[in-house]
C-alpha positions in Angstrom: -16.8 -9.9 -69.9 -13.6 -8.8 -69.9 -14.0 -5.2 -69.4 -12.1 -4.6 -73.1 -14.7 -2.5 -74.4 -17.0 0.0 -73.4 -20.9 -0.7 -73.3 -21.4 1.4 -76.2 -20.0 -0.4 -78.3 -23.2 -2.3 -78.8 -25.5 0.4 -79.8 -21.7 1.7 -82.4 -22.2 -2.2 -83.4 -26.2 -1.4 -84.7 -26.3 1.5 -86.0 -25.6 0.2 -89.6 -25.4 3.3 -91.0 -22.4 4.8 -89.3 -21.0 1.7 -89.3 -21.8 -0.4 -92.5 -19.1 -2.5 -92.4 -18.3 -5.6 -89.6 -15.1 -5.3 -87.8 -12.6 -8.3 -87.5 -13.1 -10.4 -84.5 -13.6 -13.6 -83.3 -16.8 -15.2 -81.6 -16.4 -16.2 -78.5 -17.0 -19.3 -77.2 -20.5 -20.5 -76.5 -19.2 -22.9 -74.1 -21.0 -20.8 -70.5 -24.3 -20.0 -72.7 -27.5 -21.8 -71.0 -30.7 -22.0 -72.5 -33.6 -23.7 -70.3 -36.4 -21.4 -70.2 -37.9 -21.4 -73.3 -42.4 -20.9 -73.5 -44.0 -20.2 -77.0 -47.7 -19.2 -77.5 -50.6 -22.0 -78.0 -48.0 -24.3 -77.1 -47.4 -26.6 -73.8 -44.8 -29.5 -74.1 -45.1 -32.2 -71.4 -43.2 -35.1 -70.1 -43.1 -38.7 -69.1 -41.9 -39.4 -65.5 -40.0 -42.1 -67.7 -38.5 -40.1 -69.8 -37.2 -37.5 -67.4 -35.9 -40.5 -65.0 -33.3 -41.5 -67.7 -32.1 -37.6 -68.6 -32.0 -36.5 -65.1 -29.5 -39.9 -64.9 -27.7 -38.4 -67.8 -27.6 -35.4 -66.1 -26.4 -36.9 -63.1 -23.2 -38.7 -63.9 -22.3 -36.3 -66.8 -21.7 -33.9 -63.5 -20.1 -36.4 -61.4 -17.8 -36.6 -64.1 -17.0 -33.2 -64.6 -16.7 -32.1 -61.0 -13.7 -35.2 -60.3 -11.9 -34.0 -63.3 -12.4 -30.4 -62.2 -10.5 -31.8 -58.6 -8.0 -33.7 -60.7 -7.2 -30.7 -62.6 -6.7 -28.3 -59.6 -5.1 -31.0 -56.9 -2.2 -31.1 -60.2 -2.3 -27.3 -60.0 -2.0 -26.7 -56.8 0.4 -29.7 -56.6 2.7 -28.1 -59.3 2.8 -24.7 -57.4 4.1 -26.7 -54.5 6.2 -29.9 -55.7 8.1 -28.1 -59.0 10.9 -25.5 -58.0 12.4 -23.4 -60.9 15.9 -21.2 -60.9 15.6 -17.3 -59.9 17.8 -16.6 -63.3 15.4 -19.1 -65.2 12.4 -16.8 -63.9 14.3 -13.4 -64.9 14.6 -14.9 -68.0 11.2 -15.3 -69.1 10.0 -12.0 -67.9 12.2 -10.0 -70.1 11.5 -12.3 -72.5 8.2 -11.4 -72.4 8.8 -7.7 -72.0 10.9 -7.3 -75.1 8.2 -9.3 -77.1 5.7 -6.3 -75.5 8.4 -3.7 -77.0 8.6 -6.0 -80.8 4.7 -6.3 -81.1 4.6 -2.4 -80.3 7.3 -1.3 -83.3 5.6 -4.2 -85.1 2.2 -2.2 -85.5 -1.1 -0.6 -83.7 1.8 1.4 -82.1 -0.6 3.6 -80.4 -2.3 1.4 -78.8 0.7 -0.7 -77.8 3.2 2.0 -76.8 0.5 2.6 -74.4 0.2 -0.8 -72.9 3.8 -1.5 -72.5 4.4 2.6 -71.0 1.8 1.0 -68.5 3.2 -2.5 -67.9 6.8 -0.9 -67.6 6.2 1.2 -64.7 4.4 -1.7 -63.5 7.8 -4.1 -63.9 10.2 -0.9 -62.1 7.5 -1.4 -58.9 7.4 -5.4 -59.4 11.1 -5.4 -59.1 11.3 -2.8 -56.4 8.9 -4.6 -54.1 8.9 -8.4 -54.7 10.9 -10.8 -52.7 12.1 -12.8 -53.3 14.2 -10.5 -55.4 15.0 -12.4 -59.2 17.7 -9.3 -60.7 20.3 -10.1 -57.8 23.0 -11.3 -60.4 24.3 -13.2 -56.5 20.5 -15.2 -56.6 20.1 -16.5 -60.0 20.9 -20.2 -59.7 18.6 -19.8 -56.3 15.6 -22.1 -56.4 11.8 -20.9 -55.4 8.7 -22.5 -56.1 6.3 -22.6 -59.4 4.0 -20.7 -57.1 6.7 -18.0 -56.2 8.0 -18.0 -59.6 4.0 -16.7 -61.1 3.4 -14.3 -57.7 6.9 -13.2 -58.9 6.3 -13.2 -63.2 2.7 -11.0 -62.3 3.9 -8.6 -60.0 6.8 -8.3 -62.4 3.8 -8.0 -65.8 1.2 -8.0 -64.6 0.2 -11.8 -66.2 -1.0 -15.6 -64.9 -1.3 -18.7 -67.1 -4.8 -18.1 -69.1 -6.9 -20.8 -70.7 -5.9 -19.1 -73.8 -2.3 -20.5 -73.9 0.8 -18.7 -73.6 1.1 -16.0 -75.9 0.0 -12.6 -74.7 -2.4 -10.5 -77.9 -2.4 -7.2 -77.1 -5.9 -5.6 -77.3 -7.0 -3.2 -80.3 -10.4 -1.6 -80.3 -13.1 -3.0 -81.7 -13.8 0.1 -83.9 -10.7 0.6 -85.0 -10.2 -2.7 -86.1 -10.2 -3.2 -90.3 -14.1 -3.8 -91.7 -15.2 -6.3 -93.3 -17.4 -6.4 -96.6 -21.0 -4.9 -96.3 -23.9 -7.1 -98.1 -24.2 -4.0 -100.4 -20.7 -3.9 -101.3 -21.1 -8.1 -102.3 -24.0 -7.5 -104.1 -22.7 -4.5 -106.1 -19.4 -7.3 -107.2 -21.9 -9.4 -108.2 -24.1 -7.4 -110.3 -21.3 -5.8 -112.1 -19.3 -9.5 -112.7 -18.0 -9.7 -116.0 -18.4 -13.4 -115.6 -22.2 -12.7 -117.3 -25.1 -14.6 -116.0 -22.3 -16.4 -113.2 -23.8 -18.5 -110.7 -23.6 -16.0 -108.1 -25.7 -13.9 -110.0 -28.8 -16.8 -110.5 -28.7 -17.3 -106.5 -28.6 -13.9 -105.7 -31.8 -13.1 -108.1 -33.6 -16.5 -106.9 -33.8 -15.2 -103.6 -34.7 -12.1 -104.9 -38.0 -13.5 -106.3 -38.5 -15.9 -103.3 -38.3 -12.6 -100.5 -40.8 -11.3 -103.0 -43.4 -11.1 -100.9 -46.5 -8.8 -99.6 -47.2 -7.5 -96.8 -51.1 -9.7 -96.8 -48.2 -12.8 -97.3 -46.2 -12.2 -94.6 -49.2 -11.7 -92.2 -51.4 -14.8 -93.5 -47.6 -16.8 -92.9 -47.5 -15.1 -89.4 -50.8 -15.7 -88.1 -50.8 -19.9 -89.1 -47.5 -20.6 -87.3 -49.3 -18.3 -84.1 -52.2 -21.1 -84.3 -50.1 -23.5 -84.7 -48.6 -26.0 -81.2 -50.5 -28.7 -79.1 -50.5 -29.8 -75.6 -47.5 -32.3 -76.2 -48.7 -34.9 -74.4 
């Protein structure tokens, strides 16, 4: 959702011939996922007025608590921006520290990607240093105090960076298809079958699963026909 990958990456990942190994990545948070409308053949779910009333009350209570919590946090962020102050010299030191960390990450690895990102950011650094007011590079003003909201504006102009839920550490994005790959299913099976431990537990479990999965097409058809016939009114 952040636009870091092209939509075509989905087709590339589904092409298991060209890409048999899964690239290394972390699973996205499930917090934004919502599922509430499901339809099944031959199944109609009924509800009682009492059960729906209880569910409604529970959801109303949770919604109210979360709304209040969100407003308290928003008020805290707004108050911090207006009521807290920081020295310009400290802001300058923070910006230079982030810039140095970006350079260090670029030297340590992923040089081609990091160099491109650093070049674009440093162009923004120079542009921001000239256009932003007050001028945090002015040594005569390093003890001057500015509000935290002003400091955030200076940081964003200079670094294209804002505080985020991911935390204070900034990570450089490496394209998904350029990352290291995990072991494929075929490689894992080959390792199990070539194991020098004889009849290991892993090999026994694998062979048992192979036997269980040996079903004829007719058996599969009967299974799915039975599943389709199951259901009820739910009343």
